[in-house]
ROSE-4610 file (N, C-alpha, C; in Angstrom, 1 decimal, always signed):
// ROSE-4610
residu = [M/M/M/S/S/S/K/K/K/S/S/S/D/D/D/F/F/F/S/S/S/L/L/L/G/G/G/V/V/V/L/L/L/F/F/F/G/G/G/A/A/A/L/L/L/A/A/A/G/G/G/S/S/S/V/V/V/V/V/V/A/A/A/L/L/L/L/L/L/Y/Y/Y/A/A/A/P/P/P/E/E/E/K/K/K/G/G/G/K/K/K/T/T/T/T/T/T/R/R/R/D/D/D/R/R/R/L/L/L/S/S/S/F/F/F/R/R/R/I/I/I/S/S/S/Q/Q/Q/T/T/T/V/V/V/D/D/D/E/E/E/L/L/L/S/S/S/H/H/H/L/L/L/V/V/V/E/E/E/K/K/K/L/L/L/N/N/N/N/N/N/E/E/E/K/K/K/E/E/E/K/K/K/L/L/L/E/E/E/S/S/S/E/E/E/A/A/A/K/K/K/K/K/K/R/R/R/G/G/G/A/A/A/E/E/E/V/V/V/V/V/V/S/S/S/E/E/E/A/A/A/Q/Q/Q/E/E/E/K/K/K/A/A/A/E/E/E/N/N/N/L/L/L/I/I/I/K/K/K/E/E/E/A/A/A/E/E/E/A/A/A/L/L/L/L/L/L/H/H/H/N/N/N/V/V/V/S/S/S/K/K/K/K/K/K/E/E/E/A/A/A/E/E/E/A/A/A/N/N/N/D/D/D]
num = [1/1/1/2/2/2/3/3/3/4/4/4/5/5/5/6/6/6/7/7/7/8/8/8/9/9/9/10/10/10/11/11/11/12/12/12/13/13/13/14/14/14/15/15/15/16/16/16/17/17/17/18/18/18/19/19/19/20/20/20/21/21/21/22/22/22/23/23/23/24/24/24/25/25/25/26/26/26/27/27/27/28/28/28/29/29/29/30/30/30/31/31/31/32/32/32/33/33/33/34/34/34/35/35/35/36/36/36/37/37/37/38/38/38/39/39/39/40/40/40/41/41/41/42/42/42/43/43/43/44/44/44/45/45/45/46/46/46/47/47/47/48/48/48/49/49/49/50/50/50/51/51/51/52/52/52/53/53/53/54/54/54/55/55/55/56/56/56/57/57/57/58/58/58/59/59/59/60/60/60/61/61/61/62/62/62/63/63/63/64/64/64/65/65/65/66/66/66/67/67/67/68/68/68/69/69/69/70/70/70/71/71/71/72/72/72/73/73/73/74/74/74/75/75/75/76/76/76/77/77/77/78/78/78/79/79/79/80/80/80/81/81/81/82/82/82/83/83/83/84/84/84/85/85/85/86/86/86/87/87/87/88/88/88/89/89/89/90/90/90/91/91/91/92/92/92/93/93/93/94/94/94/95/95/95/96/96/96/97/97/97/98/98/98/99/99/99/100/100/100/101/101/101/102/102/102/103/103/103]
x = [+15.7/+16.1/+16.6/+17.8/+18.3/+17.8/+18.0/+17.6/+18.3/+19.6/+20.3/+19.7/+19.3/+18.7/+17.4/+16.6/+15.3/+15.6/+16.5/+16.9/+17.3/+18.2/+18.7/+17.5/+16.6/+15.4/+14.6/+14.4/+13.6/+14.3/+15.6/+16.4/+16.2/+16.4/+16.3/+14.9/+13.9/+12.5/+12.2/+12.7/+12.5/+13.2/+14.4/+15.1/+14.4/+13.9/+13.1/+11.8/+11.2/+9.9/+10.2/+11.3/+11.7/+12.0/+12.7/+13.0/+11.7/+10.8/+9.5/+8.8/+8.7/+8.0/+8.6/+9.9/+10.6/+10.3/+10.2/+9.9/+8.5/+7.6/+6.2/+5.8/+6.8/+6.6/+6.1/+5.2/+4.6/+5.5/+6.6/+7.5/+8.5/+9.1/+10.2/+11.3/+12.1/+13.2/+14.3/+14.6/+15.6/+15.2/+14.0/+13.5/+13.7/+13.3/+13.4/+14.8/+15.7/+17.1/+17.8/+17.4/+17.9/+17.5/+16.2/+15.7/+16.4/+16.5/+17.2/+18.6/+19.3/+20.7/+20.8/+19.9/+19.9/+19.6/+18.7/+18.4/+19.5/+20.2/+21.3/+22.4/+22.7/+23.8/+23.4/+22.2/+21.8/+21.9/+21.5/+21.7/+23.1/+24.0/+25.4/+26.0/+25.6/+26.1/+25.6/+24.3/+23.8/+24.5/+24.8/+25.5/+26.9/+27.6/+29.0/+29.0/+28.0/+27.9/+27.7/+26.8/+26.5/+27.8/+28.5/+29.7/+30.8/+30.9/+31.8/+31.4/+30.1/+29.6/+29.9/+29.6/+29.8/+31.3/+32.2/+33.6/+34.1/+33.5/+33.9/+33.4/+32.2/+31.6/+32.4/+32.9/+33.7/+35.0/+35.7/+36.9/+36.7/+35.6/+35.3/+35.1/+34.4/+34.1/+35.4/+36.3/+37.5/+38.4/+38.4/+39.2/+38.8/+37.4/+36.9/+37.2/+37.1/+37.4/+38.8/+39.7/+41.1/+41.4/+40.8/+41.0/+40.4/+39.3/+38.7/+39.5/+40.0/+40.9/+42.1/+42.7/+43.9/+43.6/+42.4/+42.0/+41.8/+41.2/+41.0/+42.3/+43.3/+44.6/+45.3/+45.2/+45.9/+45.3/+43.9/+43.3/+43.7/+43.7/+44.1/+45.6/+46.5/+47.9/+47.9/+47.2/+47.2/+46.7/+45.6/+45.0/+46.0/+46.7/+47.7/+48.8/+49.3/+50.4/+50.0/+48.7/+48.2/+48.2/+47.7/+47.6/+49.0/+50.0/+51.3/+51.9/+51.6/+52.1/+51.5/+50.2/+49.5/+50.0/+50.3/+50.8/+52.2/+53.0/+54.4/+54.3/+53.4/+53.2/+52.8/+51.9/+51.4/+52.6/+53.4/+54.5/+55.5/+55.7/+56.7/+56.1/+54.8/+54.2/+54.3/+54.1/+54.2/+55.6/+56.6/+58.0/+58.4/+57.9/+58.2/+57.7/+56.4/+55.8/+56.5/+56.9/+57.6/+59.0/+59.6/+60.9/+60.7/+59.7/+59.4/+59.0/+58.3/+57.9/+59.1/+60.1/+61.3/+62.3/+62.1/+63.0/+62.6]
y = [-2.0/-0.7/-0.7/-0.1/-0.1/+1.1/+1.1/+2.2/+3.5/+3.4/+4.6/+5.2/+4.4/+4.9/+5.6/+5.0/+5.6/+6.9/+7.0/+8.2/+9.3/+8.9/+9.8/+10.4/+9.5/+9.9/+10.9/+10.6/+11.5/+12.9/+12.9/+14.1/+15.0/+14.3/+15.0/+15.5/+14.7/+15.1/+16.3/+16.3/+17.5/+18.7/+18.5/+19.7/+20.2/+19.3/+19.8/+20.5/+20.0/+20.6/+22.0/+22.1/+23.4/+24.4/+24.0/+24.9/+25.4/+24.5/+24.8/+25.8/+25.5/+26.4/+27.8/+27.9/+29.2/+30.0/+29.2/+29.9/+30.5/+29.9/+30.3/+31.1/+31.5/+32.2/+33.6/+34.1/+35.4/+36.6/+36.3/+37.3/+37.8/+39.0/+39.5/+38.6/+38.6/+37.8/+38.0/+39.2/+39.5/+38.9/+39.0/+38.4/+36.9/+36.3/+34.9/+34.4/+35.1/+34.8/+34.9/+36.0/+36.2/+35.0/+34.7/+33.6/+32.3/+32.0/+30.8/+30.8/+31.9/+32.0/+31.7/+32.2/+32.0/+30.5/+29.9/+28.5/+27.6/+27.9/+27.1/+27.2/+28.4/+28.6/+27.8/+27.9/+27.2/+25.7/+25.2/+23.7/+23.3/+24.1/+23.8/+23.8/+24.7/+24.7/+23.4/+23.0/+21.8/+20.6/+20.5/+19.4/+19.3/+20.5/+20.5/+20.0/+20.5/+20.0/+18.5/+18.0/+16.6/+15.8/+16.2/+15.6/+15.5/+16.6/+16.7/+15.7/+15.7/+14.8/+13.3/+13.0/+11.6/+11.3/+12.2/+11.9/+11.7/+12.4/+12.2/+10.9/+10.5/+9.2/+8.1/+8.3/+7.3/+7.1/+8.2/+8.1/+7.4/+7.7/+7.1/+5.6/+5.2/+3.8/+3.0/+3.7/+3.1/+2.9/+3.9/+3.8/+2.7/+2.6/+1.5/+0.1/+0.1/-1.2/-1.6/-0.6/-0.9/-1.4/-0.7/-1.0/-2.4/-2.7/-4.1/-5.1/-4.8/-5.8/-6.1/-5.0/-5.2/-6.1/-5.9/-6.7/-8.2/-8.4/-9.8/-10.5/-9.7/-10.3/-10.6/-9.7/-10.0/-11.2/-11.3/-12.4/-13.7/-13.7/-14.9/-15.3/-14.3/-14.6/-15.2/-14.7/-15.2/-16.7/-16.9/-18.3/-19.2/-18.8/-19.6/-19.9/-19.0/-19.2/-20.2/-20.1/-21.0/-22.4/-22.5/-23.8/-24.5/-23.6/-24.1/-24.6/-23.9/-24.3/-25.6/-25.7/-27.0/-28.1/-27.9/-29.0/-29.3/-28.4/-28.7/-29.5/-29.1/-29.8/-31.3/-31.4/-32.8/-33.6/-33.0/-33.7/-34.1/-33.2/-33.4/-34.6/-34.6/-35.7/-37.0/-37.0/-38.2/-38.7/-37.8/-38.2/-38.8/-38.2/-38.7/-40.1/-40.3/-41.6/-42.6/-42.3/-43.2/-43.6/-42.6/-42.9/-43.8/-43.6/-44.4/-45.8/-45.9/-47.3/-48.0/-47.4/-48.0/-48.4/-47.8/-48.2/-49.4]
z = [-78.3/-77.9/-76.5/-76.2/-74.8/-74.1/-72.8/-71.9/-72.4/-72.7/-73.1/-74.4/-75.4/-76.6/-76.3/-75.4/-75.0/-74.3/-73.4/-72.7/-73.6/-74.6/-75.5/-76.4/-76.8/-77.5/-76.8/-75.5/-74.6/-74.5/-74.4/-74.3/-75.5/-76.7/-77.9/-78.2/-77.8/-78.0/-77.1/-75.9/-75.0/-75.6/-76.1/-76.7/-77.9/-78.8/-79.9/-79.5/-78.5/-78.0/-77.4/-76.8/-76.2/-77.3/-78.3/-79.4/-80.1/-80.4/-81.0/-80.1/-78.8/-77.8/-77.8/-77.9/-77.9/-79.2/-80.3/-81.6/-81.6/-80.9/-80.9/-79.6/-78.8/-77.6/-77.9/-77.1/-77.3/-76.8/-76.2/-75.6/-76.6/-76.3/-77.2/-77.3/-78.3/-78.6/-77.5/-77.1/-76.1/-74.8/-74.4/-73.1/-73.2/-74.3/-74.4/-74.4/-75.1/-75.2/-73.8/-73.0/-71.7/-70.8/-70.9/-70.1/-70.4/-71.7/-72.2/-71.7/-71.8/-71.4/-69.9/-69.1/-67.7/-67.4/-68.1/-67.8/-68.2/-69.3/-69.8/-68.8/-68.3/-67.3/-66.0/-65.6/-64.4/-64.6/-65.8/-66.1/-66.1/-66.7/-66.8/-65.4/-64.5/-63.1/-62.4/-62.6/-62.0/-62.5/-63.8/-64.3/-63.8/-63.7/-63.2/-61.8/-61.0/-59.6/-59.5/-60.4/-60.4/-60.8/-61.8/-62.3/-61.2/-60.5/-59.3/-58.2/-57.9/-56.9/-57.3/-58.6/-59.1/-59.1/-59.4/-59.3/-57.9/-56.9/-55.5/-55.1/-55.5/-55.1/-55.7/-57.0/-57.6/-56.9/-56.5/-55.8/-54.4/-53.8/-52.5/-52.6/-53.7/-53.9/-54.3/-55.1/-55.5/-54.2/-53.4/-52.2/-51.3/-51.1/-50.3/-50.9/-52.2/-52.9/-52.7/-52.9/-52.7/-51.2/-50.3/-48.9/-48.6/-49.1/-48.9/-49.6/-50.8/-51.5/-50.7/-50.1/-49.3/-48.1/-47.5/-46.3/-46.8/-47.9/-48.4/-48.6/-49.3/-49.5/-48.2/-47.3/-46.0/-45.3/-45.3/-44.7/-45.4/-46.7/-47.5/-47.1/-47.0/-46.7/-45.3/-44.4/-43.0/-43.0/-43.7/-43.8/-44.4/-45.5/-46.2/-45.2/-44.5/-43.5/-42.5/-42.0/-41.0/-41.5/-42.8/-43.4/-43.6/-44.0/-44.2/-42.8/-41.8/-40.4/-40.0/-40.3/-39.9/-40.7/-42.0/-42.9/-42.4/-42.0/-41.5/-40.2/-39.4/-38.1/-38.4/-39.3/-39.6/-40.2/-41.1/-41.7/-40.6/-39.7/-38.6/-37.7/-37.4/-36.7/-37.4/-38.7/-39.5/-39.5/-39.7/-39.7/-38.4/-37.3/-36.0/-35.7/-36.2/-36.0/-36.8/-38.0/-38.9/-38.2/-37.7/-37.0/-35.8/-35.1/-33.9/-34.3/-35.4/-35.9/-36.4/-37.0/-37.5/-36.4/-35.3/-34.1/-33.5]
């Protein structure tokens, strides 16, 4: 059983327990419905806020990842260019020494 299955089970268990508690509540039906409506509205608002916060965090992380990726690519290009320059310099030195040796 995975964590999500367990979490889903806990959620449904809590929901079922809430429904049973409401059915056996000693208050009037209208009072219970009003209270339930208020709680649902409050929960929906909290979930909406949480979803918005998670989306903002996701965008922030994506932006940071793209920025870091661009930095890594830039660093890799710079290192590659330096290696190419070093290789060209070595080839030039080797060619120069071969030419000197043949003279």
